[in-house]
NULUM-635086 format. One record per atom (N, C-alpha, C, O): residue number from 1; atom name; x, y, z. Coordinates in steps of 0.2 Angstrom, whole numbers, padded with zeros to 4 digits. Layout:
N
R resi name     u     v     w
R  NUM   CA     X     Y     Z
...
***
This chain:
145
R resi name     u     v     w
R    1    N -0098  0032  0094
R    1   CA -0096  0025  0097
R    1    C -0090  0022  0091
R    1    O -0090  0021  0085
R    2    N -0085  0022  0095
R    2   CA -0080  0018  0089
R    2    C -0081  0010  0088
R    2    O -0085  0007  0092
R    3    N -0077  0008  0083
R    3   CA -0078  0001  0083
R    3    C -0079 -0004  0089
R    3    O -0084 -0007  0092
R    4    N -0072 -0003  0092
R    4   CA -0069 -0008  0097
R    4    C -0074 -0005  0103
R    4    O -0077 -0009  0107
R    5    N -0076  0001  0104
R    5   CA -0082  0000  0109
R    5    C -0087 -0003  0107
R    5    O -0089 -0006  0112
R    6    N -0091 -0003  0101
R    6   CA -0097 -0007  0098
R    6    C -0095 -0015  0100
R    6    O -0099 -0018  0103
R    7    N -0088 -0017  0097
R    7   CA -0087 -0025  0099
R    7    C -0088 -0028  0107
R    7    O -0091 -0033  0108
R    8    N -0084 -0022  0112
R    8   CA -0086 -0020  0117
R    8    C -0092 -0022  0120
R    8    O -0093 -0027  0125
R    9    N -0097 -0018  0117
R    9   CA -0105 -0018  0119
R    9    C -0109 -0028  0117
R    9    O -0113 -0031  0121
R   10    N -0107 -0029  0113
R   10   CA -0109 -0034  0111
R   10    C -0105 -0040  0115
R   10    O -0109 -0044  0118
R   11    N -0099 -0041  0115
R   11   CA -0095 -0045  0120
R   11    C -0102 -0046  0127
R   11    O -0106 -0051  0129
R   12    N -0100 -0039  0130
R   12   CA -0103 -0040  0136
R   12    C -0110 -0041  0137
R   12    O -0112 -0044  0142
R   13    N -0115 -0040  0131
R   13   CA -0121 -0043  0129
R   13    C -0121 -0049  0129
R   13    O -0125 -0052  0132
R   14    N -0116 -0053  0125
R   14   CA -0116 -0061  0126
R   14    C -0112 -0064  0132
R   14    O -0111 -0070  0133
R   15    N -0110 -0059  0135
R   15   CA -0108 -0064  0141
R   15    C -0114 -0066  0147
R   15    O -0114 -0071  0152
R   16    N -0120 -0062  0145
R   16   CA -0124 -0063  0150
R   16    C -0131 -0069  0148
R   16    O -0135 -0070  0152
R   17    N -0129 -0072  0141
R   17   CA -0130 -0076  0138
R   17    C -0125 -0084  0138
R   17    O -0122 -0087  0133
R   18    N -0125 -0086  0143
R   18   CA -0121 -0093  0147
R   18    C -0124 -0099  0139
R   18    O -0120 -0101  0135
R   19    N -0131 -0100  0139
R   19   CA -0131 -0104  0136
R   19    C -0133 -0103  0127
R   19    O -0137 -0099  0125
R   20    N -0127 -0107  0123
R   20   CA -0130 -0107  0117
R   20    C -0135 -0105  0113
R   20    O -0135 -0100  0109
R   21    N -0140 -0109  0115
R   21   CA -0148 -0108  0112
R   21    C -0150 -0103  0115
R   21    O -0156 -0102  0113
R   22    N -0149 -0098  0119
R   22   CA -0150 -0093  0121
R   22    C -0149 -0088  0116
R   22    O -0153 -0084  0114
R   23    N -0140 -0090  0115
R   23   CA -0136 -0083  0111
R   23    C -0138 -0086  0103
R   23    O -0139 -0082  0099
R   24    N -0139 -0091  0101
R   24   CA -0144 -0091  0094
R   24    C -0149 -0088  0094
R   24    O -0149 -0084  0090
R   25    N -0155 -0089  0099
R   25   CA -0161 -0084  0100
R   25    C -0159 -0075  0100
R   25    O -0162 -0071  0101
R   26    N -0154 -0076  0100
R   26   CA -0153 -0069  0103
R   26    C -0149 -0066  0096
R   26    O -0151 -0061  0094
R   27    N -0145 -0068  0094
R   27   CA -0143 -0066  0086
R   27    C -0150 -0068  0081
R   27    O -0152 -0063  0078
R   28    N -0153 -0072  0080
R   28   CA -0158 -0072  0076
R   28    C -0162 -0065  0076
R   28    O -0163 -0061  0072
R   29    N -0165 -0065  0085
R   29   CA -0168 -0059  0087
R   29    C -0162 -0051  0083
R   29    O -0166 -0046  0081
R   30    N -0158 -0050  0082
R   30   CA -0154 -0044  0080
R   30    C -0153 -0046  0072
R   30    O -0150 -0042  0068
R   31    N -0155 -0051  0071
R   31   CA -0159 -0051  0062
R   31    C -0164 -0047  0060
R   31    O -0165 -0043  0055
R   32    N -0168 -0047  0066
R   32   CA -0174 -0043  0066
R   32    C -0172 -0036  0063
R   32    O -0175 -0033  0058
R   33    N -0168 -0033  0066
R   33   CA -0166 -0026  0069
R   33    C -0165 -0023  0060
R   33    O -0167 -0018  0057
R   34    N -0160 -0027  0057
R   34   CA -0162 -0027  0049
R   34    C -0164 -0021  0047
R   34    O -0170 -0021  0048
R   35    N -0162 -0015  0043
R   35   CA -0168 -0011  0039
R   35    C -0170 -0016  0032
R   35    O -0165 -0018  0029
R   36    N -0175 -0016  0030
R   36   CA -0177 -0020  0026
R   36    C -0174 -0018  0018
R   36    O -0173 -0013  0016
R   37    N -0171 -0025  0015
R   37   CA -0167 -0024  0011
R   37    C -0172 -0025  0003
R   37    O -0173 -0030  0000
R   38    N -0174 -0020  0000
R   38   CA -0176 -0021 -0007
R   38    C -0176 -0029 -0011
R   38    O -0170 -0032 -0012
R   39    N -0184 -0032 -0012
R   39   CA -0183 -0037 -0017
R   39    C -0178 -0036 -0025
R   39    O -0174 -0041 -0026
R   40    N -0179 -0031 -0028
R   40   CA -0175 -0027 -0031
R   40    C -0169 -0028 -0034
R   40    O -0167 -0029 -0039
R   41    N -0167 -0027 -0025
R   41   CA -0158 -0024 -0024
R   41    C -0156 -0033 -0024
R   41    O -0150 -0034 -0026
R   42    N -0159 -0037 -0023
R   42   CA -0156 -0044 -0021
R   42    C -0156 -0048 -0027
R   42    O -0160 -0052 -0029
R   43    N -0149 -0045 -0031
R   43   CA -0148 -0047 -0037
R   43    C -0142 -0051 -0036
R   43    O -0140 -0052 -0030
R   44    N -0139 -0053 -0039
R   44   CA -0132 -0056 -0042
R   44    C -0125 -0053 -0040
R   44    O -0120 -0055 -0037
R   45    N -0127 -0047 -0042
R   45   CA -0121 -0041 -0039
R   45    C -0119 -0039 -0034
R   45    O -0114 -0037 -0032
R   46    N -0124 -0041 -0029
R   46   CA -0127 -0039 -0022
R   46    C -0125 -0047 -0018
R   46    O -0126 -0047 -0012
R   47    N -0124 -0051 -0021
R   47   CA -0125 -0059 -0019
R   47    C -0119 -0062 -0016
R   47    O -0114 -0065 -0020
R   48    N -0118 -0063 -0008
R   48   CA -0110 -0066 -0006
R   48    C -0108 -0072 -0011
R   48    O -0112 -0077 -0011
R   49    N -0103 -0072 -0014
R   49   CA -0101 -0080 -0014
R   49    C -0098 -0081 -0009
R   49    O -0094 -0077 -0007
R   50    N -0099 -0088 -0007
R   50   CA -0095 -0093 -0003
R   50    C -0100 -0094  0005
R   50    O -0098 -0096  0011
R   51    N -0105 -0092  0002
R   51   CA -0110 -0091  0009
R   51    C -0114 -0097  0006
R   51    O -0116 -0098  0000
R   52    N -0116 -0103  0014
R   52   CA -0122 -0106  0011
R   52    C -0128 -0107  0009
R   52    O -0131 -0110  0005
R   53    N -0130 -0098  0016
R   53   CA -0136 -0095  0013
R   53    C -0135 -0089  0010
R   53    O -0130 -0086  0011
R   54    N -0142 -0088  0006
R   54   CA -0138 -0081 -0001
R   54    C -0139 -0076  0007
R   54    O -0142 -0077  0012
R   55    N -0135 -0071  0006
R   55   CA -0134 -0066  0006
R   55    C -0132 -0061  0005
R   55    O -0125 -0061  0005
R   56    N -0135 -0054  0004
R   56   CA -0135 -0049  0001
R   56    C -0131 -0043  0005
R   56    O -0133 -0042  0010
R   57    N -0127 -0041  0003
R   57   CA -0124 -0034  0003
R   57    C -0121 -0031  0000
R   57    O -0116 -0033 -0003
R   58    N -0124 -0021 -0001
R   58   CA -0122 -0017 -0005
R   58    C -0120 -0014  0000
R   58    O -0120 -0015  0006
R   59    N -0116 -0006 -0003
R   59   CA -0114  0000 -0001
R   59    C -0113  0003 -0004
R   59    O -0111  0001 -0010
R   60    N -0114  0011 -0002
R   60   CA -0114  0019 -0004
R   60    C -0111  0023 -0001
R   60    O -0110  0020  0004
R   61    N -0107  0029 -0002
R   61   CA -0105  0031  0002
R   61    C -0109  0038  0004
R   61    O -0113  0041  0000
R   62    N -0108  0040  0009
R   62   CA -0112  0044  0012
R   62    C -0108  0051  0012
R   62    O -0102  0052  0012
R   63    N -0112  0055  0012
R   63   CA -0109  0062  0012
R   63    C -0102  0066  0016
R   63    O -0098  0070  0014
R   64    N -0103  0061  0022
R   64   CA -0097  0063  0024
R   64    C -0092  0058  0026
R   64    O -0090  0057  0032
R   65    N -0092  0053  0020
R   65   CA -0086  0049  0019
R   65    C -0087  0042  0021
R   65    O -0084  0037  0019
R   66    N -0091  0042  0025
R   66   CA -0091  0037  0028
R   66    C -0097  0028  0024
R   66    O -0102  0029  0020
R   67    N -0095  0024  0025
R   67   CA -0100  0019  0022
R   67    C -0106  0018  0023
R   67    O -0106  0018  0029
R   68    N -0112  0017  0021
R   68   CA -0116  0014  0022
R   68    C -0118  0009  0020
R   68    O -0121  0011  0015
R   69    N -0119  0003  0022
R   69   CA -0121 -0003  0020
R   69    C -0128 -0006  0021
R   69    O -0130 -0005  0027
R   70    N -0130 -0010  0017
R   70   CA -0138 -0013  0017
R   70    C -0137 -0020  0017
R   70    O -0133 -0022  0013
R   71    N -0140 -0026  0022
R   71   CA -0139 -0032  0019
R   71    C -0143 -0036  0023
R   71    O -0147 -0033  0027
R   72    N -0143 -0042  0020
R   72   CA -0152 -0047  0021
R   72    C -0147 -0054  0021
R   72    O -0141 -0054  0019
R   73    N -0151 -0057  0023
R   73   CA -0151 -0066  0021
R   73    C -0157 -0069  0023
R   73    O -0161 -0067  0026
R   74    N -0156 -0076  0018
R   74   CA -0164 -0077  0019
R   74    C -0163 -0086  0023
R   74    O -0165 -0092  0023
R   75    N -0159 -0082  0028
R   75   CA -0159 -0088  0035
R   75    C -0157 -0084  0039
R   75    O -0152 -0081  0039
R   76    N -0162 -0086  0045
R   76   CA -0162 -0081  0052
R   76    C -0156 -0081  0056
R   76    O -0154 -0076  0059
R   77    N -0152 -0087  0056
R   77   CA -0146 -0086  0060
R   77    C -0140 -0083  0057
R   77    O -0135 -0083  0061
R   78    N -0141 -0081  0051
R   78   CA -0136 -0080  0046
R   78    C -0136 -0072  0046
R   78    O -0131 -0069  0048
R   79    N -0143 -0069  0044
R   79   CA -0146 -0064  0044
R   79    C -0144 -0060  0052
R   79    O -0142 -0055  0051
R   80    N -0144 -0063  0057
R   80   CA -0142 -0060  0062
R   80    C -0134 -0060  0064
R   80    O -0132 -0055  0068
R   81    N -0131 -0064  0062
R   81   CA -0125 -0064  0061
R   81    C -0121 -0057  0055
R   81    O -0116 -0053  0056
R   82    N -0126 -0056  0049
R   82   CA -0125 -0051  0047
R   82    C -0126 -0044  0052
R   82    O -0122 -0041  0052
R   83    N -0131 -0043  0055
R   83   CA -0135 -0040  0059
R   83    C -0128 -0036  0064
R   83    O -0127 -0031  0066
R   84    N -0125 -0040  0066
R   84   CA -0118 -0039  0071
R   84    C -0113 -0034  0068
R   84    O -0111 -0029  0069
R   85    N -0110 -0040  0061
R   85   CA -0107 -0035  0055
R   85    C -0108 -0027  0054
R   85    O -0104 -0022  0054
R   86    N -0115 -0028  0055
R   86   CA -0117 -0022  0051
R   86    C -0116 -0016  0057
R   86    O -0115 -0010  0056
R   87    N -0118 -0020  0063
R   87   CA -0119 -0014  0069
R   87    C -0110 -0012  0071
R   87    O -0109 -0007  0074
R   88    N -0106 -0016  0068
R   88   CA -0098 -0014  0071
R   88    C -0096 -0010  0064
R   88    O -0093 -0005  0064
R   89    N -0098 -0012  0060
R   89   CA -0096 -0009  0053
R   89    C -0097 -0004  0049
R   89    O -0093 -0001  0046
R   90    N -0105 -0004  0049
R   90   CA -0109  0002  0047
R   90    C -0107  0008  0049
R   90    O -0104  0009  0054
R   91    N -0108  0012  0042
R   91   CA -0106  0019  0046
R   91    C -0101  0021  0048
R   91    O -0100  0026  0052
R   92    N -0096  0018  0044
R   92   CA -0089  0021  0047
R   92    C -0083  0021  0041
R   92    O -0083  0018  0036
R   93    N -0079  0025  0042
R   93   CA -0074  0027  0037
R   93    C -0070  0021  0033
R   93    O -0067  0016  0036
R   94    N -0071  0020  0026
R   94   CA -0064  0015  0022
R   94    C -0057  0013  0029
R   94    O -0055  0008  0032
R   95    N -0057  0018  0029
R   95   CA -0049  0016  0034
R   95    C -0051  0013  0039
R   95    O -0048  0007  0039
R   96    N -0057  0014  0045
R   96   CA -0059  0010  0049
R   96    C -0060  0004  0050
R   96    O -0057 -0001  0053
R   97    N -0066  0003  0043
R   97   CA -0064 -0004  0040
R   97    C -0058 -0008  0041
R   97    O -0057 -0013  0045
R   98    N -0055 -0005  0036
R   98   CA -0050 -0009  0036
R   98    C -0045 -0012  0038
R   98    O -0042 -0017  0037
R   99    N -0043 -0004  0044
R   99   CA -0038 -0007  0051
R   99    C -0043 -0009  0056
R   99    O -0041 -0007  0062
R  100    N -0050 -0013  0056
R  100   CA -0053 -0015  0061
R  100    C -0050 -0024  0063
R  100    O -0048 -0028  0059
R  101    N -0050 -0025  0069
R  101   CA -0048 -0031  0070
R  101    C -0056 -0033  0074
R  101    O -0058 -0029  0078
R  102    N -0059 -0038  0071
R  102   CA -0065 -0041  0073
R  102    C -0065 -0044  0077
R  102    O -0067 -0050  0076
R  103    N -0063 -0043  0082
R  103   CA -0059 -0049  0090
R  103    C -0066 -0052  0094
R  103    O -0066 -0058  0097
R  104    N -0073 -0046  0092
R  104   CA -0078 -0050  0095
R  104    C -0081 -0057  0092
R  104    O -0086 -0060  0095
R  105    N -0079 -0058  0087
R  105   CA -0082 -0064  0086
R  105    C -0079 -0069  0086
R  105    O -0081 -0075  0084
R  106    N -0073 -0068  0090
R  106   CA -0070 -0075  0095
R  106    C -0072 -0075  0101
R  106    O -0075 -0079  0104
R  107    N -0072 -0067  0105
R  107   CA -0073 -0066  0109
R  107    C -0080 -0069  0113
R  107    O -0080 -0070  0119
R  108    N -0086 -0070  0108
R  108   CA -0091 -0070  0111
R  108    C -0093 -0080  0107
R  108    O -0098 -0083  0107
R  109    N -0087 -0082  0103
R  109   CA -0087 -0088  0104
R  109    C -0091 -0090  0098
R  109    O -0093 -0095  0098
R  110    N -0092 -0086  0092
R  110   CA -0096 -0088  0084
R  110    C -0093 -0091  0081
R  110    O -0096 -0095  0079
R  111    N -0087 -0091  0080
R  111   CA -0081 -0094  0078
R  111    C -0084 -0103  0077
R  111    O -0086 -0106  0072
R  112    N -0081 -0104  0083
R  112   CA -0083 -0111  0084
R  112    C -0089 -0115  0086
R  112    O -0088 -0121  0087
R  113    N -0096 -0110  0086
R  113   CA -0100 -0111  0087
R  113    C -0105 -0112  0080
R  113    O -0111 -0113  0080
R  114    N -0102 -0111  0073
R  114   CA -0101 -0112  0067
R  114    C -0104 -0117  0065
R  114    O -0105 -0120  0070
R  115    N -0107 -0120  0058
R  115   CA -0104 -0127  0056
R  115    C -0099 -0125  0051
R  115    O -0099 -0119  0050
R  116    N -0095 -0129  0047
R  116   CA -0089 -0125  0043
R  116    C -0091 -0120  0038
R  116    O -0089 -0115  0037
R  117    N -0097 -0124  0035
R  117   CA -0100 -0119  0029
R  117    C -0102 -0113  0032
R  117    O -0099 -0109  0028
R  118    N -0106 -0110  0037
R  118   CA -0106 -0104  0039
R  118    C -0100 -0100  0041
R  118    O -0099 -0094  0041
R  119    N -0094 -0105  0043
R  119   CA -0088 -0100  0047
R  119    C -0087 -0097  0040
R  119    O -0086 -0091  0039
R  120    N -0086 -0104  0035
R  120   CA -0084 -0100  0030
R  120    C -0086 -0093  0024
R  120    O -0083 -0089  0020
R  121    N -0094 -0094  0027
R  121   CA -0098 -0088  0025
R  121    C -0096 -0082  0029
R  121    O -0096 -0076  0027
R  122    N -0096 -0083  0034
R  122   CA -0094 -0074  0039
R  122    C -0088 -0073  0035
R  122    O -0089 -0068  0033
R  123    N -0080 -0077  0034
R  123   CA -0076 -0074  0032
R  123    C -0076 -0071  0023
R  123    O -0072 -0067  0020
R  124    N -0083 -0074  0021
R  124   CA -0085 -0070  0014
R  124    C -0088 -0062  0016
R  124    O -0085 -0057  0017
R  125    N -0093 -0065  0018
R  125   CA -0096 -0057  0020
R  125    C -0091 -0052  0022
R  125    O -0091 -0046  0020
R  126    N -0086 -0054  0029
R  126   CA -0082 -0048  0031
R  126    C -0077 -0045  0024
R  126    O -0075 -0040  0022
R  127    N -0075 -0051  0021
R  127   CA -0070 -0051  0014
R  127    C -0075 -0044  0007
R  127    O -0072 -0040  0002
R  128    N -0082 -0045  0009
R  128   CA -0085 -0041  0005
R  128    C -0086 -0034  0007
R  128    O -0087 -0029  0004
R  129    N -0086 -0035  0013
R  129   CA -0086 -0028  0015
R  129    C -0081 -0026  0016
R  129    O -0082 -0020  0015
R  130    N -0073 -0026  0018
R  130   CA -0068 -0025  0015
R  130    C -0066 -0022  0009
R  130    O -0063 -0017  0009
R  131    N -0069 -0026  0003
R  131   CA -0068 -0025 -0003
R  131    C -0070 -0018 -0004
R  131    O -0068 -0014 -0007
R  132    N -0078 -0018  0000
R  132   CA -0081 -0011 -0002
R  132    C -0077 -0005  0001
R  132    O -0076  0001 -0001
R  133    N -0075 -0006  0004
R  133   CA -0068 -0001  0009
R  133    C -0063  0001  0005
R  133    O -0061  0007  0003
R  134    N -0061 -0005  0003
R  134   CA -0053 -0003 -0003
R  134    C -0055  0000 -0009
R  134    O -0052  0003 -0013
R  135    N -0062 -0003 -0010
R  135   CA -0064  0000 -0017
R  135    C -0064  0011 -0016
R  135    O -0062  0015 -0019
R  136    N -0068  0011 -0009
R  136   CA -0072  0017 -0008
R  136    C -0063  0022 -0008
R  136    O -0062  0028 -0010
R  137    N -0057  0016 -0003
R  137   CA -0052  0021 -0003
R  137    C -0050  0020 -0009
R  137    O -0052  0025 -0011
R  138    N -0048  0018 -0012
R  138   CA -0046  0020 -0021
R  138    C -0049  0026 -0024
R  138    O -0047  0030 -0028
R  139    N -0053  0025 -0022
R  139   CA -0058  0033 -0025
R  139    C -0055  0038 -0023
R  139    O -0052  0042 -0027
R  140    N -0056  0039 -0016
R  140   CA -0053  0043 -0012
R  140    C -0046  0046 -0016
R  140    O -0045  0052 -0016
R  141    N -0040  0039 -0019
R  141   CA -0034  0042 -0019
R  141    C -0036  0044 -0027
R  141    O -0032  0046 -0031
R  142    N -0039  0042 -0028
R  142   CA -0040  0043 -0037
R  142    C -0043  0052 -0038
R  142    O -0040  0056 -0042
R  143    N -0048  0054 -0033
R  143   CA -0050  0060 -0032
R  143    C -0045  0065 -0032
R  143    O -0046  0071 -0034
R  144    N -0038  0061 -0026
R  144   CA -0033  0067 -0025
R  144    C -0028  0068 -0028
R  144    O -0025  0073 -0028
R  145    N -0027  0062 -0033
R  145   CA -0024  0063 -0039
R  145    C -0024  0068 -0044
R  145    O -0020  0068 -0049
***
C-alpha cells in the first residue's frame, strides 16, 4: 500500500467519526497499537524536542533499504498521533518519506483540533522522521561515491 493509499484509508476511517470526542477516543485507541518501546531506549537522544509531552522516536535501516521506526509517548493522545504517523511513514524508503505530502493531517481535522503546543509537537515529530530519512539518504549517497 502506498503512502497516499494509507492516508486515504485513515481519512475514510475518520469520516465515520463525526464527533470529536469519538475521534479523540479512536486516536487514543490507535496509540495502543504501537509496539512496546523499551524503557532502556527512552533516552535523551531519542527524545523529540519541541513536544509538550515526552515523545521518543528512533529508526533503523531494514535490509530492503526501508526505514523501521519505533516510537512512544507518555501522553495518550500524543501516542495515538504518533501511531498515525507510524502507520503512514513506517517501513518506507527515505525518498518516499521525504516526498510525502501528509495531507491526512488536515483532512481529518487533526491540526485544527490540537492545542498550539500539541500542534508544534506534531510538526516536531514529522521533522524528526524526515531528518532520519535525510540521514539515511545521505548514507546511501556516500556508499555510492
